[in-house]
C-alpha positions in Angstrom: -114.7 40.4 69.2 -112.4 39.4 71.9 -109.8 38.2 69.4 -109.9 41.5 67.5 -109.4 43.5 70.7 -106.4 41.3 71.6 -105.0 41.8 68.1 -105.4 45.6 68.2 -103.8 45.7 71.7 -100.9 43.8 70.3 -100.5 46.0 67.3 -100.6 49.1 69.4 -97.5 48.0 71.2 -95.4 48.5 68.1 -94.3 52.0 67.0 -93.3 52.1 63.3 -91.6 55.1 61.7 -92.3 55.4 58.0 -89.5 57.1 56.1 -90.4 59.8 53.6 -89.9 58.8 50.0 -90.9 60.6 46.9 -94.0 59.2 45.1 -92.6 60.0 41.7 -89.2 59.2 40.4 -87.0 61.9 38.9 -86.2 62.0 35.2 -82.6 60.9 35.9 -83.8 57.8 37.9 -86.3 56.9 35.2 -83.6 57.2 32.4 -81.2 55.2 34.5 -83.8 52.4 35.0 -84.5 52.4 31.3 -80.8 52.3 30.3 -79.8 49.6 32.8 -82.9 47.4 32.5 -82.0 43.8 31.8 -82.9 42.5 28.4 -83.8 38.9 27.5 -81.5 37.6 24.8 -83.1 35.9 21.8 -82.8 32.2 21.7 -81.5 30.6 18.5 -82.1 27.0 17.7 -79.0 25.7 15.9 -78.8 22.3 14.4 -75.4 20.6 13.9 -75.3 21.7 10.3 -76.1 25.3 11.1 -73.4 25.3 13.9 -70.8 24.1 11.4 -71.7 26.8 8.9 -71.7 29.4 11.7 -68.2 28.4 12.8 -66.6 28.2 9.4 -68.3 31.1 7.6 -66.1 33.9 9.0 -62.9 32.0 7.9 -64.4 31.3 4.5 -65.3 34.9 4.0 -61.8 36.0 5.0 -60.2 33.6 2.5 -62.5 34.7 -0.3 -62.0 38.4 0.3 -58.2 37.9 0.3 -58.1 36.3 -3.1 -58.1 39.6 -5.0 -55.0 40.7 -3.0 -53.0 37.8 -4.5 -53.4 39.3 -8.0 -52.1 42.8 -7.0 
């Protein structure tokens, strides 16, 4: 009991002003939070062979798609 009385006396020494803030967010705030929310990127597990294919595939596609232009 004595400890509780001491605690309440100590707490009564402090004066805290609580700022007013809205309990609900506006539609604009909710839309902004949704648009700018961070997204976890998917993780891909690439072996050495898959990495080589990934690196050379765009070049190979470019060369193959340019072959018909030679015969024009």
